[in-house]
N, C-alpha and C positions, 0 to 999 in steps of 0.2 A: 692598305689592306688588299689582300689577294683572295681570289676564289679559284679553286681547283675542282675540275670535273674529271672523275676517273672512272674508266671502264676496264674491268679485268675479267677476261674470259678464260676458263679452264675446260679442257675437253679431254676425257679419257676414252680411248677407243680400244675395245677388247677384240682379240682375234677370234673369239667365239663367245656366244652369250654367257653372261654370268647370272646367277639366281638371286643375288642380293648384293648391295652396296651400303656401307655405312661410312659416313665421312664427317670430319670436323673441318671447318673453314674459318680462317682468321684473315679477313679482308676489309673488316669494318674499321675505318680510321678512328683513332682515339680522340676524345674531347678532353684536353687538358692543356695546361700551360697557355701557349699563344695559338693553339690550333683548336677548332671546333667543328665537328661533323654535323652539317645541317640536314642531310638526308642520306639514307642508305637503303638499298634494296638488293635482294639476292634472288635470282631466278634460277631454278634447277629444272633440268629435264633428263629423264622422265619426271613428271610432276610428283611432288611429294610435300609433306608438311615439314617446314623448317623451324627448329627451335633455337633459342640462344640463351646464353648466360655470361656472366662476367667472372673472370678468375681473381685471385688475391692481388694481382697487379693491375686489375681494372681493364684487362684486355677483353674485347668483345669477341665471343666465339660462337658460331652458328653451327648446328649439327643436324643431320637428317639421316633417315633410313629409307632405302628404296628396295622393297621386296619385289620379287617377280623377275622374269627373264628381261634382260636388256643388253644391247650390244655396244652402248656407249653411254657416257654420263657427261652432261654439260652444265656448268655453273657460270652465270654471268653476275658479277657484282658491280653495282653502280653507286658512286658516291659523290656528294658535294661537300667540299671542306672550306671553311673560312679560315684564312691564315693572317695573324697579326705579326709582322716582323718584329723580332726582339732587338734590343739594344746591341751594339757591337761588342763582341767578345774581346777582352783585353789581351794583349800579347804576352803579358807576364803578370804575376801576383806579388804580394808583399813578401819581404824577406823571411817572415816567420810562417809562410804558407804551409810548409810541411808540418810544422807543430800544430797548426790549426786543423789541418786535414786529420791528423792522428786523433785529435781531440773529438772531432765529428764522428769518426769511426767508433771510437770508444763509447761514445754516448748513444749511438744509433744502432739500428738493426740492419746492418748491411752485409751480414756474413755470407748469404747466398751469392752475392756479387763479388765476394772475394776468394771463395774457394774454388778448386778446379771443378769443371762440369764435363758433360759428355764429350763436347768437341773442343773445349778450351782447357787443356790440361798440360802439365809439364812434360817435356820430351827432350832427349838429348840434342836434336836438331834445333829445338826452341832455345836451349841454353847457349848453343853456338851462335844463333842469330842474336840473342840478347847482348852478347859481347861485342858482336859486329856492329850493331846499331847503337850501343851505348845505353841500353835499357836498364839503368840503374838510377837510384835516387841522386839527384844533382840539380844545380840551378833552382828553379821553382817548379811545381807540378804542371803549371800551364805551358811554360817554356819547354818542358820535357815532352809533354804530350803533342804539342805542335811539331817538334822536331821528329818525334817517333812517327807520327802521321805521315810526314813528308818522306822519311826514310823508307817506310814500308811501300809507299808509292813508287819510289825509285828502284827499290830492290826486287819487286815482284811484277811480273807481266800479267795483265788481265787477259785471260784465255778461256772462253766458254768451252764447256765439254771436256776439259782436262781433268776435272774431278767430278765426283758424284755427290748427291745430297748427303750420303752417309760416310764421305770420305774423312779419315782422321787428318789433323792438320800436318802430319808428317808427309803426306803426299804433296802438298803445296810447298812445304818447306824444302823438300828434296829437289823438286822440279823448278822452284821459284816462279811458279805461275799458278793461277787459279781464278776464281770468280769472287763476287762481293762477299759471300759468306765465309770463304777462306781467309780473305784479308781481315774481316771482322774478328773471326776466331783467333788468329794469330795475334792481333793487337790486344784483344781482351786477355789472352793468357799472359802476354808480356806486362800489361798494366797491373793485373791482379798480383803478379809476383812482386810488384814494388809496393804493395799495400794500398793501392788506389781502387775503391769499388768501381767496377766496370760491368756494363750490361750490353746485351745485343738488341739491336732495334731492327725490326722488320718493317718495310713500308714501300714507299714510291719515291722516285726522283723525277722532278720535272725537267725536261731537256728543251732547250731551244737553240736556235742557230748561233747564239752569242757565246754558248759554253762548249768547251771541248771535253766533255766527259768521256772516260773510258767505258763506263758501264753502259748496257744497252737501253734504249728508250722503250723497247717493247717487252720489258721484263720487270719483275719486282726488284727491290733493292735492299741492301742491308748495310748498316753502319754501327758504330758503337757510341755509348754514352758513358762518361767518367764523372765521378762525383768530385767537385772542387769547392773549397771554402768560398762563401759569399755569393757563389754563382749557381750552386746546385748541380744538377745533371747537365753537362756540356756535351754536344755531339761532335764526333770526329768521323770522317769518311776517308779511310786510307785508300779506298779504291781510286778515288778521284783527287786526293790531296786536299780535301776541303774541311773546314769547320762547318758542321751542319748548320744550314741557315734556312732561308725562306723557300727553298726549292725541295727541301726534305719533308715528306709527309709521313708521320709516324702512324703505323697500324698496330703493332704489338711489341711488348718488351718481355725479355726473358734473360736466363742466364746464358743461352746460346741458341742456335737454330733448332735444336730438338725440342725447346719449349714453345716455339712459335712458327712452325711451318705454315705457309699459306693454305695447304690442304694436307690432310692426314687421315687415312681410312683403311678399311679392309674390304675385300670382296669375296664372295663365295663362288668358286668355280675353278676348273683346270684350264687356265688360259694365260696368255701374256697380255700386256697392255702398252699402248703407246700414249704419250702425253703431248698435248698441243696447248700452247699458252699465247695469249696476246694481251697486252696492256697498252692503254692510251690514257695520257694525262694532258689536259688542256688547262690553260690559265686565262683568267679574265680579271679586269679591275672592278667589274660589277657582278653581282650574282645573277645567274640565269634564273628564269622562273622555275619554281619548284615542280610545277606540273609540265614543264617543257622536257620532251625526250632529248637525250643526247644525240647529236647528228652522228651518223655512221660515216667514218672516214673512207675515202676512196681506196685506200690500201688495207682496209680491215680484213678483207678475205685473204690477202697475202700473209698478214700477220697471223691469222688463225691457222694457216697451213704451215707455218714456219715452226717446224718441230724441235723441241728440245728432247731428243730421243735417247734415253739411257738404255743400256742393255735390257732385254726382257727378263723378268724375274723367273726363277725355276718354276716348273709346272707341277711338281709332286704334291704340295700341300693343297687341300681343299680350301683352306682359308689363307689368303695371302696378304701381306702388308702392301699398301700402295707405296712402293719405293719411288715410283715415278712422280715425285713432287716437284714443285717449282723450285729450281735452284736460283740463289740470289747472288 
């Protein structure tokens, strides 16, 4: 059994004061399957009342409204997660796995994870990639998904800031580079075209010196889950060529990134904003005391100042979407 302590800081800095900010936050790890969130806290500055609810997929969502003049908004989420490792995922399934999968789909309600969504939809470049990587029904579903996971890792380069949070998959398909959410969207679109329900997972990946992950340790992470007979939802991480395991900490599930961004909100004012993000995930074999504060790492200040700076939004509207969200 493993215990993960997670600190996630988000800082919006406005070029001039805004008069109000309204925001939703999805940073509360899920409690399901082999993972349980033992504690969660969300601190917001300027101070305000924070409310929460669960959506139809049991994602935990916090939301708040900050009225009055302010020049920055800071949110710090701290979590303690208990993780029970799962049994090993097999390399292949039975010869009749495709028929069993089709029967599961026919009997269940999986349509929203089969239909195109905002960021995971058919495109000419996607069809070309599908032929290149052999994304068609063959072998068995598990063997095919494992191979596709590896082929996407080999075909695309991990390159932060080459795409934006609202970039269509065409940009990553054309340049053959992107970030975690691009890898996830491309795999979801390919997998759904083969009649396999597939969903987007937002969360965190624990990094240590023994793993050579391409994704960044000081950012959130994204991967996919596909429905398979006898196994249920199985996670695949095409960014790092991994089957999701005991280092993947799930925060929210959705059709794609549009359903589960870590932060999403609006502010009132004629200004631009910059986003600063810092994430720290530490692991231990025993749970820390619940009343024990997480130690502040020596490099925390550098992480906080390490900007993921997208272009500033246009200044015309009085009410602007917070497009400077955490890219995964």
